[in-house]
N, C-alpha and C positions, 0 to 999 in steps of 0.2 A: 504494500500500500504506500501511497505518497506520504513522505515525512513520517514514516513509522518510527516510533520510539520517543525519546525525550526531546524536548525543545532544544534546538542547537544553541550553544553558548556563544551567541553573537549579539552585537549591539543592534537593537531593533527599535522601530518607532512605535510599536504597539505593545500593550501589556502582555505579559506571558500567558495569563489566563485566556486572553482573547485568541492568541495564536493556538493554544491548546484546543480551544473550542472549535476553531476552524479545521484543525487537523482531524478532530473526531468527526466533524461533519463531512469531511472529505472521504472518510471511510464509508459512511452511509451512502454518499453520492456515487462513489465508484462501484459499490455493491449493486446499487440500483442500475447504474449505467451498463454494467456487464450483463445485467438481467434483461436488457432491452427496454427498460423503463425510460420514458421521456423525462429527462432531468432539466430541460430548458423550458421550464414553465414559470410564468410570471404572476400567476394568480390562482388561488385555490378554486375559483369559480370556472376556470377554463379546462379542468381535468376530466370532466365527464366524458364517458365513452372510450377512454383509453387508459393504459397504465402510465401513470405520471407521478412525478415527485416535485413538490413545490417547497423551496427553501424559504422559511419565514424571514430570514435575514434580508431578503430582497426588499421587503417593505418596512424594515426597521431603519430609521435614519435619524439624523440629528433633529430634535424637535418634533419627531413624528414616529410613534411606535404603536400601531394598532393592536399589537399582541400583548401589550402591558407587561406585567412581570412574569408571564409564562415562560417556561424553559424549553418549550417544544422546538426542535430543530427543523422539522419538516412535516409537511402533510403529504401522505402517499395516497394514491387512488389505485386500488388493485381489485379487479373482479367486482366492481360496483360498490366496494366498501372504502370509506375514508378512514385513514389511520393517522393518529397523532403519533409522530415518530420521535423518540428520545434516544440519545446515546447514554448508556448506563454503564458505569465502571466503578471500581472501588474508589471511595472518597469523592464521588461526583457531587455531593452536596444534597440539598433538600429542595422540595418543590412546594408551592402553595396550591394544593389540589383544587380548591374552588376557582382560583384564577385560571388554572389549566383547563378545566372543564368549560368555563365561561368563554375563553378565547376559542377553544375547539368548536363549540356550538355556534358561536357568532360567525366564524369564518367558514363553516360548512352547513349553513342554514339553507338547505335546498329542498325543504319540504319534510313532512312528517314521516315519510318512508326512508329518509336518509339513514344508511347503515354506517355505524361508527365503531372503531376499535382502536387499540393502542399497539404500537410496536416498540419494544425495548431492545435496542440494538447495542452491540458491543464488539470488541475485537474478537472475542470468542464467546460461545454460550456460557462457558464456565465463569468468565469475568462478570457477565450479567447476573448469573445466579448467585455469585458470591456477594454482590452488593444487595441483592434482594433478601438475603438472610438477615440484614440489619433490622433490629427492632428499636423503636423509640422508647426511651425510659420515661420521658414526660409525655403525657397525653393532653389533648385539647389545645395544642398550639397550632398556629396557622401554617407553619412550615413543617413538613414531615419528610421522612426519608423515602427513597424509592421503594424500599422494602415494605413500608407501611402502606404506600400508595398501591403497591401490587396486591396487598391483602385486602384493601378496602374498596378499590374500584370495582364497579359492577360490569363494566365493559369487558369484552374479551381482550386479553393481553397476549401478544405473540413475542417470543424471543427471536432474535436474529443475530447471526454471526456475520461479521463483515469480511467474508471470504467467498470462495467459489460455492461452498455449500449454501451460504446465505443467498447468493445470486440465483441459484437453482430454486431455492425455497420461494423467492419472490416471483419467479416465472410461474410456479404452480399456483401461488396465491392470486396471480393476475388472471387466472382462468375462472370464470364464473362457475359456481356450484362445484368446485373442485373436489370436495369431499365425497359427494355422491358419485361423481364420475369416476374417481379413483377406486372407490369401493367396488363398483360394478366391473371396472376393467381388471382389477386384481382377482376378484372372486369368480367372475364369469358365471357359469351355471350354478355355482355353489352359493351365489348371493341370495340372502334373505333379508327383507326389510327389517329395520330395528323396531322395537316397541314404540308406539307413538308417545308414550309417557316418559321416554328416556332420550332426550335430545343430545346427550353426550355420546351416545352410541351411533355409529354410522351404518352398521349392518350386523347381521348375525352370521357367524361362520362355524358350522358344525356345533351349533347350539350355544356358542360362546360369543360375547360381544366383540365386534370388529371396529377398531377406532383408527381414523386417519390422524397421524401425528406429525405429518410433514410441515404443518404450519407452526409447530412448536408452541402450541397453546397448552402449557403444562397444567394449568388449572382445570382445563376441560378433560385432560387425560386422568387427572386425579379424581375428578367427579365421576368419570366413567368407571374407574376402579372401585370407588366407594360404593356405587350402586351394585356393581358386580359382586362385591363382597357380601352385601346384604342379601342378594339373591342366590348366593352360593354358586357362582359360575366363573370363578377365577381359575386360571389366568385369562386376561383378555388378550386378543390378538391386536398388535399395534404395528401400523405401517409407517415407515420412516425412511429417510435418506441415509446412506452409509455414514456420512459425516456426523449426522445427528445421533445415530446410535453409538458411535465410538465416543463422542464427546459427552453425552448425557444419558440417553435413554437406556442403554444396556445396563449400566451400573445402577440407575435409579429404579428401573422396572423389571428387567429380565433377571438380573442377579438376585433380586429380592423375591422372585417367584410371583410377581404381580402381573407380568405380561410376557407373551411370546412376541418377539420383535421380528417383523418381516421387512425385507428390503424392497423399496420401490425401484424396480429395474429400469434400465434405459429404454427397453422396448415398451414398457407401460407408459413411461413419460412421453415417448414418441407418439403414442396413440392419444394421450391426453392433450399434448400441445399442438398436435397436427404437424410436427416436424421433429427431427432428432434434437435432444436437448443440447444446447450449445451456449456459448457466452459471446455477447456482442463485441465485435472488434470494428472500430470505425474504418472506412476505406481510406487508403493512403493516397488521397487525391487533393489537389489544390482547391482552396475555397474561391469560388467565383462570385462576383457581384452580379446584380441584375443586368448590367451592361456587358457582362462577359469578361471584365477585368480580373486579373489575379490579385488577391490580397496577399501582400508580402510584408510582414512586419518583423524587423530584427528583434531577437530576444533581448539583446543588450545594446544600448546606444553607444556608438564609438566616441572616442574623445574628439572634441572640437578643435578648430585651428588654434585656439588659445592654449590648448594643452589641458583644459579642465576635463576631469573625468565625467563621462556622461552618467545619467541616472539609470539605475536598474529598473 
């Protein structure tokens, strides 16, 4: 990833925390970019009908901040759902949950049927989970940890790793009704619809719950297991990507006897996406203006005749 690691020990014109925030956002942006998500979006209202990512920093400026004190880094639109996207890592700080919800609703106020959820992204799934373990000792304060927000928010919350596994996860989530489609593609003639009173199950497979876990909504998986335990039908069958199983799901669910984890194969993803799963690489072509002129801008301005060093 771009600028991976610590902030370089250089003299800079911006505060260190601002540079770090931009580095973290760059990981989200690149993960979405490689997933084929349109990252060149200038307003949340223009994302309907396509997979897109809108950076809230675009509309934050001196004397103008329509997002208030919210810490949301981006709004993603995937498969008809709007996601408030946050970068979460150890020591990330706290959020004012009411301000976050107000800003999220105000900027995605597209009718009563608007679907909303959260994405908690990080360099790895493990980094995100580690921060979500934090519990606040003091209750009733305006600012709460991301761990407390994770436990209190009623919206779905999806974890995202900023790597190739995360990019593949976003491609799947950009497919409308991906859970139902994946269930039918994986189970084929063995597919049985889930009970109507258990929305956390996606199907029944050999009499046991079948759950799609590729979107990394761990709370939904936990809810599916809780119901399965009550109905004495453990372990559940859990479908996931390779990287998700290795990072989280195998140790959390398989090794504890709560789930049998099944890999979502490339052939299944090809059927779901309508193409082989891949990562977007921009064409190596010159950018042309409407008049057909080539845009050529040097990365570093050369020294002028007076010998003064040009600006970077």
